[in-house]
MARNU-735383 format. One record per residue (C-alpha): residue in three letters; x, y, z. Coordinates in nm, 3 decimals. Layout:
MARNU-735383
{node "ALA" {X Y Z}}
...
END
This chain:
MARNU-735383
{node "MET" {7.823 6.026 2.811}}
{node "LYS" {8.100 5.751 2.688}}
{node "PHE" {8.037 5.640 2.338}}
{node "LYS" {7.948 5.266 2.279}}
{node "PRO" {8.002 5.147 1.952}}
{node "ARG" {7.867 4.787 2.009}}
{node "LYS" {7.486 4.944 2.017}}
{node "SER" {7.569 5.192 1.674}}
{node "ARG" {7.596 5.064 1.317}}
{node "SER" {7.728 5.253 1.024}}
{node "MET" {7.632 5.249 0.668}}
{node "ILE" {7.843 5.370 0.400}}
{node "LEU" {7.703 5.456 0.047}}
{node "ARG" {7.914 5.513 -0.279}}
{node "LYS" {7.709 5.597 -0.585}}
{node "GLY" {7.401 5.509 -0.444}}
{node "GLN" {7.505 5.169 -0.357}}
{node "ILE" {7.618 5.010 -0.012}}
{node "THR" {7.991 4.995 0.032}}
{node "THR" {8.176 4.796 0.301}}
{node "LYS" {8.519 4.910 0.149}}
{node "PHE" {8.534 5.190 0.438}}
{node "GLN" {8.554 5.161 0.812}}
{node "LEU" {8.369 5.437 1.011}}
{node "LYS" {8.570 5.496 1.344}}
{node "ILE" {8.466 5.776 1.623}}
{node "GLN" {8.738 5.812 1.858}}
{node "GLY" {8.927 5.538 1.769}}
{node "TYR" {8.655 5.260 1.813}}
{node "GLU" {8.481 5.118 1.493}}
{node "ILE" {8.167 5.132 1.391}}
{node "PRO" {8.041 4.790 1.279}}
{node "THR" {7.843 4.778 0.948}}
{node "ILE" {7.483 4.744 0.967}}
{node "VAL" {7.536 4.477 0.668}}
{node "ASP" {7.707 4.251 0.878}}
{node "ASN" {7.530 4.314 1.205}}
{node "PRO" {7.180 4.391 1.151}}
{node "ILE" {7.038 4.599 1.522}}
{node "LYS" {6.730 4.545 1.674}}
{node "CYS" {6.541 4.834 1.881}}
{node "LEU" {6.218 4.811 2.070}}
{node "GLY" {6.200 4.463 1.897}}
{node "LYS" {6.247 4.565 1.547}}
{node "TRP" {6.518 4.456 1.327}}
{node "PHE" {6.690 4.720 1.087}}
{node "ASP" {6.926 4.569 0.820}}
{node "ASP" {7.076 4.757 0.498}}
{node "THR" {6.765 4.699 0.317}}
{node "LEU" {6.612 4.924 0.543}}
{node "LYS" {6.259 4.728 0.474}}
{node "ASP" {6.055 4.516 0.667}}
{node "ASN" {6.051 4.260 0.393}}
{node "THR" {6.311 4.003 0.579}}
{node "SER" {6.143 4.070 0.923}}
{node "VAL" {5.776 4.009 0.799}}
{node "LYS" {5.848 3.670 0.674}}
{node "THR" {6.047 3.615 1.009}}
{node "VAL" {5.741 3.702 1.165}}
{node "GLN" {5.527 3.439 0.958}}
{node "THR" {5.780 3.144 1.030}}
{node "GLN" {5.789 3.290 1.433}}
{node "VAL" {5.425 3.250 1.428}}
{node "VAL" {5.421 2.880 1.310}}
{node "GLU" {5.683 2.784 1.571}}
{node "TRP" {5.501 2.924 1.814}}
{node "LEU" {5.177 2.745 1.742}}
{node "LYS" {5.403 2.430 1.710}}
{node "LYS" {5.547 2.471 2.058}}
{node "VAL" {5.184 2.546 2.181}}
{node "ASP" {5.107 2.202 2.036}}
{node "LYS" {5.375 1.998 2.198}}
{node "SER" {5.341 2.137 2.495}}
{node "GLY" {5.094 1.841 2.648}}
{node "LEU" {4.810 2.073 2.774}}
{node "PRO" {4.451 2.023 2.716}}
{node "GLY" {4.310 2.211 2.409}}
{node "LYS" {4.122 2.479 2.631}}
{node "PHE" {4.436 2.543 2.782}}
{node "LYS" {4.602 2.595 2.453}}
{node "ALA" {4.374 2.825 2.365}}
{node "TRP" {4.434 3.055 2.676}}
{node "ILE" {4.840 3.076 2.591}}
{node "TYR" {4.711 3.232 2.239}}
{node "GLN" {4.485 3.471 2.352}}
{node "HIS" {4.736 3.580 2.684}}
{node "GLY" {5.077 3.426 2.525}}
{node "LEU" {5.088 3.458 2.160}}
{node "LEU" {4.883 3.718 2.082}}
{node "PRO" {5.036 4.049 2.286}}
{node "ARG" {5.372 3.942 2.146}}
{node "LEU" {5.244 3.933 1.750}}
{node "THR" {5.031 4.243 1.823}}
{node "TRP" {5.399 4.473 1.902}}
{node "LEU" {5.521 4.275 1.603}}
{node "LEU" {5.213 4.372 1.357}}
{node "MET" {5.246 4.718 1.495}}
{node "ILE" {5.604 4.825 1.438}}
{node "TYR" {5.629 4.624 1.128}}
{node "GLU" {5.537 4.747 0.775}}
{node "MET" {5.311 4.473 0.749}}
{node "THR" {5.012 4.428 0.480}}
{node "ALA" {4.667 4.330 0.554}}
{node "THR" {4.673 4.026 0.346}}
{node "THR" {4.951 3.910 0.487}}
{node "VAL" {4.818 3.939 0.831}}
{node "GLU" {4.516 3.704 0.691}}
{node "ALA" {4.738 3.453 0.575}}
{node "ILE" {4.854 3.477 0.972}}
{node "GLU" {4.484 3.500 1.119}}
{node "ARG" {4.413 3.122 0.860}}
{node "LYS" {4.696 2.959 1.034}}
{node "ILE" {4.610 3.067 1.406}}
{node "ASN" {4.244 2.968 1.321}}
{node "SER" {4.335 2.605 1.191}}
{node "HIS" {4.529 2.585 1.509}}
{node "LEU" {4.259 2.706 1.704}}
{node "ARG" {3.986 2.465 1.565}}
{node "LYS" {4.158 2.150 1.635}}
{node "LEU" {4.247 2.273 2.015}}
{node "LEU" {3.839 2.356 2.057}}
{node "GLY" {3.749 2.009 1.843}}
{node "VAL" {3.561 2.195 1.582}}
{node "PRO" {3.584 2.107 1.223}}
{node "PRO" {3.813 2.322 0.945}}
{node "SER" {3.448 2.473 0.795}}
{node "PHE" {3.361 2.615 1.115}}
{node "THR" {3.374 2.990 1.041}}
{node "ALA" {3.609 3.219 1.205}}
{node "ILE" {3.269 3.438 1.312}}
{node "GLY" {3.195 3.146 1.589}}
{node "LEU" {3.565 3.220 1.702}}
{node "TYR" {3.597 3.601 1.746}}
{node "SER" {3.267 3.758 1.723}}
{node "ARG" {3.166 3.990 2.018}}
{node "SER" {2.758 4.017 1.883}}
{node "SER" {2.695 3.629 1.836}}
{node "GLN" {2.476 3.446 2.023}}
{node "LEU" {2.782 3.236 2.149}}
{node "GLN" {3.080 3.449 2.245}}
{node "LEU" {3.418 3.283 2.297}}
{node "PRO" {3.710 3.477 2.513}}
{node "LEU" {3.906 3.481 2.173}}
{node "THR" {4.043 3.785 2.000}}
{node "SER" {4.081 3.795 1.601}}
{node "THR" {4.450 3.886 1.512}}
{node "LEU" {4.334 4.082 1.187}}
{node "GLU" {4.134 4.280 1.448}}
{node "GLU" {4.414 4.340 1.648}}
{node "TYR" {4.616 4.467 1.403}}
{node "LYS" {4.407 4.711 1.235}}
{node "VAL" {4.364 4.830 1.603}}
{node "SER" {4.725 4.894 1.671}}
{node "LYS" {4.785 5.026 1.344}}
{node "SER" {4.525 5.312 1.423}}
{node "ARG" {4.704 5.344 1.748}}
{node "LEU" {5.026 5.431 1.589}}
{node "VAL" {4.809 5.662 1.375}}
{node "MET" {4.690 5.850 1.683}}
{node "THR" {4.989 5.817 1.863}}
{node "LEU" {5.227 6.033 1.586}}
{node "LYS" {4.922 6.268 1.471}}
{node "ASP" {4.893 6.337 1.858}}
{node "SER" {5.223 6.374 1.951}}
{node "LYS" {5.367 6.677 2.180}}
{node "ASP" {5.670 6.679 1.981}}
{node "SER" {5.609 6.912 1.691}}
{node "LYS" {5.885 6.745 1.504}}
{node "ILE" {5.678 6.402 1.503}}
{node "SER" {5.347 6.520 1.453}}
{node "LYS" {5.409 6.797 1.156}}
{node "ALA" {5.652 6.512 0.974}}
{node "GLY" {5.394 6.372 0.827}}
{node "ILE" {5.518 5.974 0.884}}
{node "GLN" {5.305 5.753 0.690}}
{node "THR" {5.124 5.414 0.840}}
{node "ARG" {5.163 5.165 0.523}}
{node "THR" {4.930 4.861 0.568}}
{node "GLY" {4.861 4.775 0.199}}
{node "ARG" {4.623 4.833 -0.078}}
{node "LYS" {4.355 4.625 0.087}}
{node "CYS" {4.298 4.857 0.379}}
{node "SER" {4.427 5.201 0.527}}
{node "ALA" {4.506 5.296 0.891}}
{node "ARG" {4.503 5.625 0.823}}
{node "THR" {4.166 5.605 0.632}}
{node "ALA" {4.010 5.390 0.907}}
{node "VAL" {4.089 5.672 1.144}}
{node "ASP" {3.920 5.934 0.982}}
{node "GLN" {3.605 5.739 0.935}}
{node "ALA" {3.603 5.637 1.289}}
{node "GLU" {3.668 6.014 1.388}}
{node "SER" {3.385 6.140 1.144}}
{node "ILE" {3.124 5.879 1.309}}
{node "LEU" {3.236 6.021 1.676}}
{node "HIS" {3.171 6.321 1.501}}
{node "HIS" {2.846 6.228 1.423}}
{node "LYS" {2.737 6.057 1.725}}
{node "ASP" {2.842 6.409 1.921}}
{node "ILE" {2.570 6.584 1.705}}
{node "VAL" {2.320 6.286 1.743}}
{node "GLY" {2.340 6.274 2.148}}
{node "ASN" {2.327 5.989 2.359}}
{node "THR" {2.069 5.783 2.277}}
{node "CYS" {1.864 5.529 2.484}}
{node "THR" {1.826 5.121 2.355}}
{node "GLY" {1.580 4.892 2.484}}
{node "ARG" {1.459 4.971 2.804}}
{node "GLN" {1.704 5.221 2.912}}
{node "GLY" {1.626 5.513 3.073}}
{node "LEU" {1.753 5.888 3.060}}
{node "GLY" {2.146 5.902 3.172}}
{node "MET" {2.130 5.517 3.205}}
{node "THR" {2.470 5.497 3.014}}
{node "HIS" {2.785 5.761 3.031}}
{node "PHE" {2.805 5.925 2.690}}
{node "GLN" {3.174 6.082 2.635}}
{node "GLN" {3.155 6.345 2.363}}
{node "TRP" {3.439 6.317 2.134}}
{node "SER" {3.461 6.749 2.136}}
{node "LYS" {3.520 6.712 2.524}}
{node "ALA" {3.745 6.427 2.493}}
{node "THR" {4.129 6.406 2.615}}
{node "PRO" {4.355 6.276 2.332}}
{node "LYS" {4.409 5.946 2.567}}
{node "GLU" {4.048 5.894 2.553}}
{node "LYS" {4.020 6.009 2.181}}
{node "SER" {4.283 5.730 2.079}}
{node "SER" {4.050 5.510 2.291}}
{node "MET" {3.746 5.596 2.129}}
{node "VAL" {3.891 5.541 1.807}}
{node "GLN" {4.015 5.203 1.866}}
{node "SER" {3.695 5.112 1.998}}
{node "GLU" {3.475 5.244 1.703}}
{node "ILE" {3.752 5.058 1.451}}
{node "ARG" {3.630 4.727 1.644}}
{node "THR" {3.261 4.798 1.622}}
{node "VAL" {3.322 4.858 1.276}}
{node "GLU" {3.504 4.503 1.258}}
{node "GLU" {3.197 4.354 1.456}}
{node "GLU" {2.949 4.450 1.207}}
{node "GLN" {3.137 4.325 0.913}}
{node "ARG" {3.154 3.972 1.083}}
{node "ARG" {2.774 4.045 1.174}}
{node "ALA" {2.683 4.110 0.807}}
{node "LYS" {2.865 3.803 0.685}}
{node "ALA" {2.642 3.575 0.935}}
{node "VAL" {2.381 3.680 0.770}}
{node "GLU" {2.459 3.575 0.456}}
{node "LEU" {2.553 3.190 0.552}}
{node "SER" {2.245 2.979 0.594}}
{node "ARG" {2.364 2.710 0.810}}
{node "GLN" {2.598 2.861 1.047}}
{node "GLY" {2.432 3.213 1.042}}
{node "ALA" {2.080 3.033 1.174}}
{node "TRP" {2.182 3.221 1.518}}
{node "THR" {2.087 3.563 1.367}}
{node "LYS" {1.744 3.462 1.370}}
{node "TRP" {1.708 3.356 1.734}}
{node "ASN" {1.536 3.617 1.960}}
{node "LEU" {1.725 3.512 2.297}}
{node "PRO" {2.007 3.685 2.536}}
{node "GLU" {2.342 3.646 2.455}}
{node "ARG" {2.589 3.363 2.623}}
{node "LYS" {2.940 3.481 2.679}}
{node "ILE" {3.171 3.208 2.775}}
{node "THR" {3.462 3.295 3.032}}
{node "TRP" {3.791 3.133 3.066}}
{node "ALA" {3.656 3.004 3.421}}
{node "GLU" {3.368 2.832 3.269}}
{node "LEU" {3.596 2.638 2.974}}
{node "TRP" {3.807 2.539 3.269}}
{node "ARG" {3.512 2.370 3.420}}
{node "MET" {3.393 2.173 3.079}}
{node "GLU" {3.497 1.860 2.918}}
{node "PRO" {3.633 1.870 2.557}}
{node "PHE" {3.354 1.629 2.418}}
{node "ARG" {3.118 1.927 2.544}}
{node "ILE" {3.314 2.209 2.414}}
{node "SER" {3.289 2.057 2.068}}
{node "PHE" {2.952 2.027 2.121}}
{node "MET" {2.850 2.369 2.257}}
{node "LEU" {3.019 2.505 1.930}}
{node "ARG" {2.908 2.250 1.716}}
{node "SER" {2.560 2.295 1.798}}
{node "VAL" {2.512 2.670 1.772}}
{node "TYR" {2.704 2.717 1.427}}
{node "ASP" {2.540 2.361 1.311}}
{node "THR" {2.854 2.174 1.224}}
{node "LEU" {2.762 1.821 1.415}}
{node "PRO" {2.772 1.510 1.192}}
{node "SER" {2.393 1.482 1.182}}
{node "PRO" {2.246 1.240 0.893}}
{node "SER" {2.147 1.565 0.693}}
{node "ASN" {2.505 1.716 0.702}}
{node "LEU" {2.685 1.400 0.637}}
{node "HIS" {2.442 1.378 0.336}}
{node "GLN" {2.531 1.724 0.236}}
{node "TRP" {2.849 1.670 0.273}}
{node "GLY" {2.873 1.312 0.057}}
{node "LEU" {2.940 1.104 0.322}}
{node "ILE" {2.617 0.888 0.335}}
{node "GLU" {2.316 0.830 0.120}}
{node "GLU" {1.991 0.878 0.294}}
{node "PRO" {1.986 1.146 0.539}}
{node "SER" {1.733 0.974 0.761}}
{node "CYS" {1.707 0.959 1.124}}
{node "LYS" {1.789 0.606 1.259}}
{node "LEU" {1.505 0.617 1.507}}
{node "CYS" {1.194 0.735 1.282}}
{node "GLY" {1.347 0.751 0.954}}
{node "GLU" {1.271 1.122 0.888}}
{node "ARG" {1.533 1.368 0.750}}
{node "GLY" {1.770 1.359 1.002}}
{node "THR" {1.873 1.749 1.102}}
{node "MET" {2.000 1.863 1.420}}
{node "ALA" {1.701 2.000 1.518}}
{node "HIS" {1.525 1.676 1.440}}
{node "ILE" {1.738 1.517 1.664}}
{node "LEU" {1.750 1.738 1.969}}
{node "SER" {1.393 1.820 1.957}}
{node "GLY" {1.137 1.703 1.691}}
{node "CYS" {1.210 1.308 1.677}}
{node "LYS" {0.852 1.121 1.787}}
{node "VAL" {1.034 0.793 1.848}}
{node "ALA" {1.260 1.016 2.136}}
{node "LEU" {0.994 1.191 2.271}}
{node "THR" {0.792 0.884 2.325}}
{node "GLN" {1.063 0.680 2.464}}
{node "GLY" {1.132 0.957 2.731}}
{node "ARG" {1.462 1.141 2.574}}
{node "TYR" {1.330 1.499 2.583}}
{node "ARG" {1.134 1.420 2.921}}
{node "TRP" {1.430 1.340 3.092}}
{node "ARG" {1.634 1.625 2.982}}
{node "HIS" {1.299 1.829 3.080}}
{node "ASP" {1.333 1.694 3.412}}
{node "LYS" {1.707 1.784 3.454}}
{node "VAL" {1.633 2.123 3.386}}
{node "LEU" {1.324 2.134 3.581}}
{node "LYS" {1.511 1.950 3.909}}
{node "HIS" {1.792 2.268 3.883}}
{node "LEU" {1.493 2.539 3.874}}
{node "ALA" {1.296 2.367 4.179}}
{node "GLU" {1.609 2.383 4.361}}
{node "ILE" {1.664 2.735 4.303}}
{node "LEU" {1.351 2.824 4.368}}
{node "ASP" {1.304 2.590 4.698}}
{node "ILE" {1.605 2.766 4.811}}
{node "GLU" {1.432 3.156 4.738}}
{node "ARG" {1.137 3.023 4.959}}
{node "ARG" {1.288 2.920 5.200}}
{node "LYS" {1.447 3.223 5.327}}
{node "LYS" {1.358 3.451 5.571}}
{node "ARG" {1.148 3.740 5.444}}
{node "PRO" {1.155 4.109 5.626}}
{node "SER" {0.859 4.175 5.850}}
{node "LYS" {0.577 4.418 5.692}}
{node "THR" {0.669 4.800 5.789}}
{node "GLU" {0.380 5.023 5.870}}
{node "ALA" {0.306 5.248 5.605}}
{node "LYS" {0.574 5.532 5.604}}
{node "GLN" {0.488 5.869 5.698}}
{node "ILE" {0.568 6.210 5.467}}
{node "ARG" {0.881 6.393 5.613}}
{node "PHE" {0.833 6.766 5.489}}
{node "VAL" {1.181 6.903 5.453}}
{node "ARG" {1.187 7.291 5.609}}
{node "GLU" {1.302 7.608 5.386}}
{node "GLY" {1.698 7.585 5.409}}
{node "ASP" {1.712 7.190 5.529}}
{node "THR" {1.836 6.945 5.302}}
{node "GLY" {1.649 6.636 5.268}}
{node "HIS" {1.797 6.261 5.268}}
{node "ALA" {1.736 6.054 4.968}}
{node "THR" {1.603 5.722 5.057}}
{node "LYS" {1.610 5.400 4.775}}
{node "SER" {1.304 5.257 4.708}}
{node "GLN" {1.248 4.923 4.772}}
{node "GLN" {1.186 4.641 4.534}}
{node "HIS" {0.876 4.461 4.575}}
{node "PHE" {0.910 4.100 4.487}}
{node "ILE" {0.627 3.776 4.501}}
{node "LEU" {0.760 3.624 4.801}}
{node "ASP" {0.754 3.954 5.029}}
{node "LYS" {0.398 3.955 4.986}}
{node "GLY" {0.307 3.664 5.170}}
{node "SER" {0.450 3.434 5.430}}
{node "GLU" {0.436 3.031 5.467}}
{node "TRP" {0.505 2.971 5.158}}
{node "ASN" {0.463 2.584 4.963}}
{node "MET" {0.598 2.429 4.667}}
{node "ARG" {0.520 2.147 4.484}}
{node "ALA" {0.712 2.023 4.160}}
{node "ASP" {0.669 1.778 3.912}}
{node "ILE" {0.934 1.541 3.974}}
{node "GLY" {0.950 1.199 4.045}}
{node "LYS" {0.567 1.216 4.136}}
{node "LYS" {0.236 1.353 3.954}}
{node "LEU" {0.196 1.661 4.085}}
{node "VAL" {-0.162 1.756 4.264}}
{node "PHE" {-0.278 2.148 4.216}}
{node "PRO" {-0.377 2.283 4.546}}
{node "GLU" {-0.710 2.267 4.651}}
{node "CYS" {-0.802 2.641 4.577}}
{node "VAL" {-0.892 2.526 4.248}}
{node "GLN" {-1.034 2.188 4.102}}
{node "THR" {-0.840 2.152 3.750}}
{node "THR" {-0.683 1.831 3.577}}
{node "LEU" {-0.403 2.081 3.469}}
{node "ARG" {-0.051 2.025 3.621}}
{node "PRO" {0.184 2.312 3.598}}
{node "TYR" {0.563 2.184 3.633}}
{node "ILE" {0.630 2.410 3.937}}
{node "VAL" {0.311 2.579 4.189}}
{node "VAL" {0.407 2.795 4.460}}
{node "TRP" {0.151 2.906 4.688}}
{node "SER" {0.056 3.087 5.029}}
{node "GLN" {-0.283 2.923 5.183}}
{node "SER" {-0.261 3.210 5.426}}
{node "SER" {-0.184 3.530 5.186}}
{node "LYS" {-0.411 3.381 4.941}}
{node "MET" {-0.149 3.380 4.692}}
{node "ILE" {-0.021 3.141 4.392}}
{node "VAL" {0.246 3.126 4.139}}
{node "ALA" {0.248 2.867 3.851}}
{node "ILE" {0.578 2.817 3.655}}
{node "GLU" {0.570 2.628 3.328}}
{node "LEU" {0.883 2.519 3.156}}
{node "THR" {0.983 2.437 2.831}}
{node "VAL" {1.326 2.311 2.650}}
{node "PRO" {1.215 2.378 2.313}}
{node "TRP" {1.444 2.473 1.998}}
{node "GLU" {1.584 2.808 2.020}}
{node "GLU" {1.390 2.919 1.730}}
{node "ARG" {1.100 2.814 1.887}}
{node "CYS" {1.095 2.964 2.198}}
{node "GLU" {0.827 3.244 2.102}}
{node "GLU" {0.604 2.995 2.012}}
{node "ALA" {0.633 2.799 2.326}}
{node "TYR" {0.606 3.083 2.511}}
{node "GLN" {0.263 3.162 2.375}}
{node "ARG" {0.155 2.799 2.371}}
{node "LYS" {0.221 2.769 2.752}}
{node "LYS" {0.077 3.098 2.829}}
{node "GLU" {-0.274 3.034 2.616}}
{node "LYS" {-0.278 2.693 2.812}}
{node "TYR" {-0.276 2.874 3.146}}
{node "THR" {-0.456 3.182 3.128}}
{node "GLU" {-0.807 3.011 3.228}}
{node "LEU" {-0.666 2.872 3.535}}
{node "MET" {-0.541 3.171 3.665}}
{node "THR" {-0.810 3.339 3.586}}
{node "THR" {-1.002 3.094 3.760}}
{node "CYS" {-0.785 3.140 4.075}}
{node "ARG" {-0.834 3.521 4.078}}
{node "GLU" {-1.224 3.491 4.056}}
{node "LYS" {-1.203 3.227 4.429}}
{node "GLY" {-1.013 3.527 4.559}}
{node "TRP" {-0.670 3.476 4.470}}
{node "LYS" {-0.377 3.677 4.373}}
{node "ALA" {-0.203 3.452 4.092}}
{node "TRP" {0.082 3.517 3.844}}
{node "LEU" {0.179 3.301 3.520}}
{node "PHE" {0.540 3.226 3.446}}
{node "PRO" {0.596 3.051 3.099}}
{node "VAL" {0.964 3.002 3.131}}
{node "GLU" {1.180 2.881 2.802}}
{node "VAL" {1.523 2.728 2.803}}
{node "GLY" {1.663 2.653 2.473}}
{node "CYS" {1.799 2.279 2.444}}
{node "ARG" {2.146 2.394 2.341}}
{node "GLY" {2.171 2.601 2.663}}
{node "PHE" {1.990 2.983 2.596}}
{node "PRO" {1.761 3.056 2.859}}
{node "ALA" {1.519 3.298 2.717}}
{node "GLN" {1.399 3.637 2.839}}
{node "SER" {1.127 3.517 3.016}}
{node "VAL" {1.333 3.316 3.250}}
{node "TRP" {1.528 3.644 3.364}}
{node "ARG" {1.205 3.817 3.439}}
{node "MET" {1.049 3.515 3.637}}
{node "LEU" {1.397 3.493 3.859}}
{node "GLN" {1.348 3.855 3.948}}
{node "ALA" {0.956 3.870 3.993}}
{node "MET" {1.068 3.573 4.259}}
{node "GLY" {1.297 3.797 4.411}}
{node "ILE" {1.644 3.631 4.267}}
{node "VAL" {1.837 3.941 4.143}}
{node "GLY" {2.202 4.066 4.061}}
{node "LYS" {2.478 3.791 4.073}}
{node "ALA" {2.223 3.488 4.220}}
{node "ARG" {2.023 3.530 3.896}}
{node "LYS" {2.317 3.578 3.660}}
{node "THR" {2.451 3.240 3.876}}
{node "ALA" {2.117 3.051 3.824}}
{node "VAL" {2.047 3.108 3.441}}
{node "ARG" {2.391 3.007 3.401}}
{node "GLN" {2.297 2.672 3.602}}
{node "LEU" {2.001 2.634 3.383}}
{node "GLY" {2.158 2.673 3.037}}
{node "GLU" {2.447 2.443 3.174}}
{node "ALA" {2.194 2.194 3.235}}
{node "ALA" {2.024 2.202 2.899}}
{node "GLU" {2.359 2.191 2.680}}
{node "ARG" {2.463 1.930 2.924}}
{node "SER" {2.170 1.673 2.891}}
{node "SER" {2.164 1.795 2.478}}
{node "CYS" {2.507 1.690 2.476}}
{node "TRP" {2.442 1.351 2.629}}
{node "LEU" {2.105 1.298 2.380}}
{node "TRP" {2.349 1.357 2.069}}
{node "HIS" {2.585 1.095 2.182}}
{node "ARG" {2.355 0.830 2.238}}
{node "ARG" {2.109 0.968 1.942}}
{node "ASP" {2.183 0.614 1.765}}
{node "ASP" {2.086 0.400 2.021}}
{node "LEU" {1.769 0.228 1.936}}
{node "SER" {1.621 0.172 2.315}}
{node "TRP" {1.648 0.446 2.591}}
{node "LYS" {1.706 0.347 2.980}}
{node "PRO" {1.915 0.657 3.151}}
{node "SER" {2.062 0.531 3.432}}
{node "ALA" {2.066 0.679 3.772}}
{node "ASP" {2.427 0.878 3.717}}
{node "GLU" {2.252 1.038 3.371}}
END
């Protein structure tokens, strides 16, 4: 192998001090000194100090320059956020791992990044970082925390050195320094302790999960690569628990912790379709940072926190779902009809589908001794599969008239029935404030229970589905149950739920922008 002096560096010490009075030569070639020519290896710079202080400051400067370049790109804010997630963050993560950088320094870097992300997404500086990075909140963005990636990368480095196949490396006692605020080695030990405890507890079920529904990876049987992945996942879980604990302490921006609704995960594909003002409204409405009269009064910008329509206290909940004047003018009804129209279209498409003919009762097939039987999948039976010639009426555009099977003045928003099969389904939609979804469900259920009982007494099979879609775009669990009962499952159900949530959120966004208009007369385009 030929010696290459350009790829080598020399450092001469005399009485404990670096000196450049001497020159080192090998095979007649002069070796450059590290004092005059620092060297870069695997992305890490080495200089005569043999410390990372200068490099850490350089990284901080580079991050600011990268953010400025992204800002000057001329792209919309959502595309700039994508560049951060898939361009800047992976490049920065490697630097955070190879340099001895303290957690305090990384927190300072993350604060700068958070400031830029808030501008890109159209949220105020007071918007909590939990809303940007949380993985367990009601509204989850596809962004990753720099501090979290720093802790995970340092733990990965600890596991890589500890589990190295080279005994000289694994037994060298190499320390991964992360400052006084946190210790990568301690975090790894705690994660391993938690995983050992999970081995003792075993596989647990959450909610309505049955036995064996989830795969449980045992720590004792995991390979070194799997153990490293499990430790990193556990560290992310600990970080998320800390965010959750902090969110509970926030009275306004943490109000979503009291919701009992399914989570909403925003993908990049959904962000591409959203206008900037919709992204801003979506985030600020969930974390209550919109400039409502109540918030403006608390911020010291106005004297009276009253609603311009009715004079009551103008909180965000009041403006979007509690103003009596807005209710009288038909603003909430307009939003309700927008969601109802989407729901009616979804059910009408499902109603018109051709249903398989009713098969005869299957005979029991006995298996002889020594033979193997073939397992058959049990088919799900949906409501629309039980009848034929389904009809549907929705309370859109004209007054709904309940089918002739029962005489009543009640008007569910959607009625699906089969005269030949004597089956009827009543669906009652509500678009309430998210914290009042359960209350709306019980109220609607009590209202129509007697009607369903009367239908059953007349010889009809009747089903009642009160469903709620939160006014900020969060469908309740009742929507999922209703769609599944009607035969809309899998990807189609997810798409339907997403469309209903977007319809409610888009309509509320429009109501918010017209909150100060004293008159209300929506156009055909609205």
